[in-house]
VMD Tcl script that builds the backbone (N, CA, C; Angstrom):
set m [mol new atoms 243]
animate dup $m
set s [atomselect $m all]
$s set {name element resname resid chain x y z} {
  {N N UNK 1 A 70.889 111.455 106.289}
  {CA C UNK 1 A 71.077 112.261 105.029}
  {C C UNK 1 A 69.735 113.061 105.070}
  {N N UNK 2 A 69.985 114.581 104.912}
  {CA C UNK 2 A 68.818 115.427 104.520}
  {C C UNK 2 A 69.008 116.091 102.974}
  {N N UNK 3 A 67.672 115.946 102.495}
  {CA C UNK 3 A 67.961 116.369 100.763}
  {C C UNK 3 A 67.368 117.764 100.765}
  {N N UNK 4 A 67.738 118.914 100.435}
  {CA C UNK 4 A 67.348 119.815 100.345}
  {C C UNK 4 A 67.329 120.496 98.958}
  {N N UNK 5 A 66.247 120.894 98.212}
  {CA C UNK 5 A 66.209 121.169 96.948}
  {C C UNK 5 A 65.293 122.619 96.929}
  {N N UNK 6 A 65.450 123.686 95.864}
  {CA C UNK 6 A 64.820 124.801 95.926}
  {C C UNK 6 A 65.006 125.002 94.367}
  {N N UNK 7 A 64.289 125.803 94.030}
  {CA C UNK 7 A 63.924 126.529 92.336}
  {C C UNK 7 A 64.809 127.622 92.355}
  {N N UNK 8 A 65.170 127.842 91.291}
  {CA C UNK 8 A 66.201 129.174 91.107}
  {C C UNK 8 A 65.550 129.410 89.285}
  {N N UNK 9 A 65.389 130.704 89.031}
  {CA C UNK 9 A 65.003 131.083 87.647}
  {C C UNK 9 A 66.334 130.595 87.052}
  {N N UNK 10 A 65.898 130.087 85.644}
  {CA C UNK 10 A 67.148 129.393 84.752}
  {C C UNK 10 A 68.122 130.562 84.361}
  {N N UNK 11 A 67.997 131.673 84.943}
  {CA C UNK 11 A 69.255 132.581 84.055}
  {C C UNK 11 A 69.834 132.765 85.230}
  {N N UNK 12 A 69.549 132.585 86.407}
  {CA C UNK 12 A 70.803 132.343 87.542}
  {C C UNK 12 A 71.842 131.507 87.437}
  {N N UNK 13 A 71.846 130.465 87.031}
  {CA C UNK 13 A 72.490 129.417 86.998}
  {C C UNK 13 A 73.793 129.913 85.791}
  {N N UNK 14 A 73.001 130.491 84.316}
  {CA C UNK 14 A 73.740 130.588 83.478}
  {C C UNK 14 A 74.593 132.141 83.562}
  {N N UNK 15 A 73.791 132.783 84.421}
  {CA C UNK 15 A 74.533 134.250 84.781}
  {C C UNK 15 A 76.117 134.241 85.475}
  {N N UNK 16 A 76.063 133.002 85.823}
  {CA C UNK 16 A 77.503 132.898 86.693}
  {C C UNK 16 A 78.136 132.085 85.967}
  {N N UNK 17 A 77.720 131.621 84.867}
  {CA C UNK 17 A 78.575 130.897 83.687}
  {C C UNK 17 A 79.151 129.521 84.225}
  {N N UNK 18 A 77.865 128.872 85.176}
  {CA C UNK 18 A 78.760 127.577 85.624}
  {C C UNK 18 A 77.595 126.302 85.227}
  {N N UNK 19 A 77.956 125.503 85.230}
  {CA C UNK 19 A 76.977 124.250 84.808}
  {C C UNK 19 A 76.359 124.149 86.508}
  {N N UNK 20 A 75.253 123.426 86.340}
  {CA C UNK 20 A 74.228 123.098 87.385}
  {C C UNK 20 A 75.221 122.289 88.889}
  {N N UNK 21 A 76.189 121.495 88.227}
  {CA C UNK 21 A 76.991 120.762 89.469}
  {C C UNK 21 A 77.738 121.664 90.096}
  {N N UNK 22 A 78.727 122.568 88.875}
  {CA C UNK 22 A 79.464 123.342 89.796}
  {C C UNK 22 A 78.886 124.463 90.661}
  {N N UNK 23 A 77.727 124.976 89.930}
  {CA C UNK 23 A 77.018 125.927 90.621}
  {C C UNK 23 A 76.467 125.655 92.017}
  {N N UNK 24 A 76.262 124.309 92.250}
  {CA C UNK 24 A 75.681 123.650 93.483}
  {C C UNK 24 A 76.807 123.362 94.476}
  {N N UNK 25 A 77.982 122.975 93.943}
  {CA C UNK 25 A 79.324 122.882 94.702}
  {C C UNK 25 A 79.552 124.067 95.369}
  {N N UNK 26 A 79.924 125.280 94.424}
  {CA C UNK 26 A 80.274 126.610 94.865}
  {C C UNK 26 A 79.270 127.149 95.541}
  {N N UNK 27 A 78.096 127.234 95.684}
  {CA C UNK 27 A 77.271 127.501 96.424}
  {C C UNK 27 A 77.104 126.745 97.958}
  {N N UNK 28 A 77.442 125.819 98.001}
  {CA C UNK 28 A 77.640 125.173 99.215}
  {C C UNK 28 A 78.710 125.437 99.821}
  {N N UNK 29 A 79.996 125.874 99.238}
  {CA C UNK 29 A 81.069 126.576 99.602}
  {C C UNK 29 A 80.840 127.662 100.148}
  {N N UNK 30 A 80.315 128.419 99.744}
  {CA C UNK 30 A 79.734 129.923 99.757}
  {C C UNK 30 A 78.985 130.103 101.415}
  {N N UNK 31 A 77.963 129.141 101.051}
  {CA C UNK 31 A 77.483 129.345 102.226}
  {C C UNK 31 A 78.124 128.842 103.349}
  {N N UNK 32 A 78.956 127.885 103.317}
  {CA C UNK 32 A 79.748 127.394 104.800}
  {C C UNK 32 A 80.453 128.430 104.976}
  {N N UNK 33 A 81.357 128.732 104.052}
  {CA C UNK 33 A 82.459 129.819 104.219}
  {C C UNK 33 A 81.665 131.292 105.171}
  {N N UNK 34 A 80.429 131.716 104.673}
  {CA C UNK 34 A 79.748 132.635 105.136}
  {C C UNK 34 A 79.494 132.601 106.728}
  {N N UNK 35 A 78.570 131.162 106.912}
  {CA C UNK 35 A 78.292 130.901 107.977}
  {C C UNK 35 A 79.545 131.089 109.355}
  {N N UNK 36 A 80.623 130.078 108.782}
  {CA C UNK 36 A 81.732 129.785 109.333}
  {C C UNK 36 A 82.381 131.321 109.883}
  {N N UNK 37 A 82.652 132.254 109.019}
  {CA C UNK 37 A 82.933 133.788 109.390}
  {C C UNK 37 A 81.799 134.417 110.156}
  {N N UNK 38 A 80.628 133.996 110.334}
  {CA C UNK 38 A 79.644 135.029 111.152}
  {C C UNK 38 A 79.856 134.100 112.455}
  {N N UNK 39 A 80.452 132.939 112.652}
  {CA C UNK 39 A 80.740 132.356 114.107}
  {C C UNK 39 A 79.194 131.464 114.194}
  {N N UNK 40 A 78.395 131.062 113.112}
  {CA C UNK 40 A 77.469 130.322 113.333}
  {C C UNK 40 A 77.591 128.786 113.509}
  {N N UNK 41 A 78.846 128.355 112.448}
  {CA C UNK 41 A 78.913 127.024 112.930}
  {C C UNK 41 A 80.669 126.589 112.889}
  {N N UNK 42 A 81.029 125.483 113.241}
  {CA C UNK 42 A 82.419 125.344 113.537}
  {C C UNK 42 A 83.219 125.067 111.869}
  {N N UNK 43 A 84.619 124.618 112.117}
  {CA C UNK 43 A 85.054 124.310 110.834}
  {C C UNK 43 A 84.426 123.113 110.352}
  {N N UNK 44 A 84.560 121.941 111.472}
  {CA C UNK 44 A 84.209 120.785 110.991}
  {C C UNK 44 A 82.839 120.365 110.484}
  {N N UNK 45 A 81.840 121.131 110.955}
  {CA C UNK 45 A 80.194 121.269 110.252}
  {C C UNK 45 A 80.376 122.073 109.079}
  {N N UNK 46 A 81.171 123.171 108.864}
  {CA C UNK 46 A 81.573 124.061 107.552}
  {C C UNK 46 A 81.867 123.339 106.331}
  {N N UNK 47 A 82.817 122.340 106.849}
  {CA C UNK 47 A 83.683 121.420 105.921}
  {C C UNK 47 A 82.603 120.225 105.347}
  {N N UNK 48 A 81.880 119.426 106.505}
  {CA C UNK 48 A 80.745 118.717 105.758}
  {C C UNK 48 A 79.787 119.502 104.868}
  {N N UNK 49 A 79.041 120.663 105.448}
  {CA C UNK 49 A 78.280 121.274 104.280}
  {C C UNK 49 A 78.849 121.791 103.024}
  {N N UNK 50 A 80.315 121.926 103.046}
  {CA C UNK 50 A 81.155 122.457 101.717}
  {C C UNK 50 A 81.000 121.032 101.337}
  {N N UNK 51 A 81.188 119.930 101.754}
  {CA C UNK 51 A 81.292 118.902 101.215}
  {C C UNK 51 A 82.823 118.706 100.766}
  {N N UNK 52 A 83.876 118.856 101.593}
  {CA C UNK 52 A 85.264 119.336 101.440}
  {C C UNK 52 A 86.155 119.155 102.981}
  {N N UNK 53 A 86.987 118.179 103.078}
  {CA C UNK 53 A 87.916 118.031 104.152}
  {C C UNK 53 A 87.905 119.092 104.748}
  {N N UNK 54 A 88.634 118.989 105.789}
  {CA C UNK 54 A 88.580 120.561 106.908}
  {C C UNK 54 A 89.895 121.317 106.200}
  {N N UNK 55 A 90.854 120.205 105.774}
  {CA C UNK 55 A 91.956 120.857 105.161}
  {C C UNK 55 A 91.610 121.896 103.789}
  {N N UNK 56 A 90.569 121.098 102.831}
  {CA C UNK 56 A 90.317 121.857 101.624}
  {C C UNK 56 A 89.406 122.900 102.057}
  {N N UNK 57 A 88.334 122.767 103.385}
  {CA C UNK 57 A 87.975 124.109 103.652}
  {C C UNK 57 A 88.762 125.186 104.093}
  {N N UNK 58 A 89.861 124.737 104.973}
  {CA C UNK 58 A 90.697 125.860 105.177}
  {C C UNK 58 A 91.142 126.654 103.990}
  {N N UNK 59 A 91.506 125.772 103.117}
  {CA C UNK 59 A 92.118 126.292 101.725}
  {C C UNK 59 A 91.005 127.345 101.073}
  {N N UNK 60 A 89.565 126.955 101.051}
  {CA C UNK 60 A 88.568 127.571 100.793}
  {C C UNK 60 A 88.328 129.051 101.444}
  {N N UNK 61 A 88.709 128.834 102.741}
  {CA C UNK 61 A 88.575 130.193 103.467}
  {C C UNK 61 A 89.668 131.173 103.068}
  {N N UNK 62 A 90.602 130.591 102.878}
  {CA C UNK 62 A 91.465 131.596 102.361}
  {C C UNK 62 A 91.331 132.208 100.892}
  {N N UNK 63 A 90.807 131.274 99.977}
  {CA C UNK 63 A 90.230 131.887 98.793}
  {C C UNK 63 A 89.146 132.804 99.020}
  {N N UNK 64 A 88.317 132.603 100.005}
  {CA C UNK 64 A 87.317 133.806 100.155}
  {C C UNK 64 A 87.833 135.221 101.066}
  {N N UNK 65 A 89.005 135.123 101.449}
  {CA C UNK 65 A 89.426 136.000 102.330}
  {C C UNK 65 A 89.213 136.007 103.724}
  {N N UNK 66 A 89.036 134.908 104.116}
  {CA C UNK 66 A 88.437 134.770 105.585}
  {C C UNK 66 A 89.252 133.708 106.228}
  {N N UNK 67 A 89.427 134.530 107.478}
  {CA C UNK 67 A 90.569 133.550 108.468}
  {C C UNK 67 A 90.121 132.498 108.929}
  {N N UNK 68 A 90.891 131.624 109.106}
  {CA C UNK 68 A 90.565 130.294 109.754}
  {C C UNK 68 A 90.165 129.898 110.974}
  {N N UNK 69 A 90.847 131.369 111.729}
  {CA C UNK 69 A 90.621 131.529 113.019}
  {C C UNK 69 A 89.446 132.547 113.672}
  {N N UNK 70 A 88.691 131.728 114.383}
  {CA C UNK 70 A 87.522 132.878 114.924}
  {C C UNK 70 A 87.428 133.542 115.962}
  {N N UNK 71 A 88.615 133.572 116.747}
  {CA C UNK 71 A 88.983 134.048 117.792}
  {C C UNK 71 A 89.757 135.644 117.003}
  {N N UNK 72 A 89.267 136.495 118.022}
  {CA C UNK 72 A 89.736 137.864 117.620}
  {C C UNK 72 A 91.372 138.147 117.865}
  {N N UNK 73 A 91.756 139.073 117.477}
  {CA C UNK 73 A 93.495 139.344 118.189}
  {C C UNK 73 A 93.306 139.287 119.547}
  {N N UNK 74 A 92.226 140.462 119.940}
  {CA C UNK 74 A 92.289 140.622 121.590}
  {C C UNK 74 A 91.986 139.353 122.473}
  {N N UNK 75 A 91.113 138.474 121.845}
  {CA C UNK 75 A 90.800 137.177 122.451}
  {C C UNK 75 A 92.071 136.420 122.318}
  {N N UNK 76 A 92.946 136.261 121.557}
  {CA C UNK 76 A 94.192 135.376 121.532}
  {C C UNK 76 A 95.166 136.216 122.570}
  {N N UNK 77 A 95.204 137.568 122.707}
  {CA C UNK 77 A 96.210 138.065 123.791}
  {C C UNK 77 A 95.568 137.928 124.625}
  {N N UNK 78 A 94.540 137.912 125.061}
  {CA C UNK 78 A 93.753 137.650 126.559}
  {C C UNK 78 A 94.454 135.953 127.219}
  {N N UNK 79 A 93.936 135.100 125.868}
  {CA C UNK 79 A 94.125 133.813 126.316}
  {C C UNK 79 A 95.591 133.372 126.269}
  {N N UNK 80 A 96.555 134.083 125.995}
  {CA C UNK 80 A 98.065 134.008 126.229}
  {C C UNK 80 A 98.522 134.737 127.586}
  {N N UNK 81 A 97.861 135.449 128.198}
  {CA C UNK 81 A 98.255 136.009 129.349}
  {C C UNK 81 A 98.201 135.154 130.406}
}
mol reanalyze $m
mol bondsrecalc $m
mol representation Tube
mol addrep $m
């Protein structure tokens, strides 16, 4: 297990009106969603980063307006041919 820590100005956590534990959890989910959206990581890895099950991560994607599918419509149509 790798432990990553970084410092933030005190006002950052309070500006989003969250306690540090909730802030950390939401930060992990946000990073995982964005990296998944960019195609940098798979759903499974993203779920691990987020600290969620894969099903929970798919729900989180929907909550952030991100498709659970990394393929474009054109790619899906091409595969169907």
